[in-house]
C-alpha atoms as one frame of an Amber mdcrd trajectory, in Angstrom:
protein
 105.393 106.904 135.826 109.060 107.468 135.175 110.435 109.705 132.451 111.866
 106.663 130.664 108.465 104.969 130.450 106.784 108.190 129.318 109.358 108.673
 126.527 108.869 105.062 125.442 105.096 105.541 125.251 105.427 108.770 123.271
 107.950 107.183 120.888 105.706 104.189 120.218 102.728 106.504 119.684 104.643
 108.616 117.159 105.821 105.480 115.333 102.283 104.051 115.131 100.956 107.431
 113.969 103.596 107.721 111.233 102.792 104.239 109.928  99.052 104.994 109.940
  99.537 108.269 108.042 101.813 106.481 105.559  99.115 103.898 104.805  96.324
 106.421 104.147  96.998 106.899 100.387  96.907 103.136  99.804  93.652 102.825
 101.717  92.151 105.694  99.710  93.057 104.006  96.394  91.693 100.675  97.612
  88.445 102.322  98.708  88.119 104.119  95.360  88.729 100.851  93.481  86.079
  99.111  95.547  83.545 101.864  94.853  84.372 101.671  91.129  83.798  97.910
  91.104  87.424  97.072  90.407  88.161  95.305  93.706  86.754  91.984  92.463
  89.542  91.611  89.907  92.756  89.753  90.741  95.229  92.577  90.334  96.443
  95.518  92.353  94.037  98.477  92.487  96.662 100.945  91.324  97.437  98.891
  88.210  93.743  98.531  87.407  93.042 102.240  87.770  95.951 103.222  85.522
  94.943 100.563  82.995  91.342 101.828  82.974  92.460 105.435  82.467  94.909
 104.366  79.743  92.199 102.500  77.812  89.739 105.387  78.180  92.372 107.797
  76.825  93.192 105.518  73.873  89.489 105.111  73.042  88.998 108.882  73.121
  91.861 109.270  70.647  90.402 106.655  68.288  93.066 103.981  68.880  91.682
 100.430  68.724  92.688  97.705  71.142  93.941  94.325  69.935  91.074  92.017
  69.043  88.539  94.799  68.500  86.580  94.635  65.278  85.468  97.685  63.346
């Protein structure tokens, strides 16, 4: 194996590794959303998680959502 081919293999391996490490946070959020039962909805998992936390915080502070009756 020549030095050129070895460098090419190492470069491709580093590039694939960097992409895989970059995707880990998104996969973790997707997995968490699936475990929480949010994956069946038609929106992005990040939006759904923030929306769920926002509603929980508003409910804890006594703020009513639109359409809620007393």
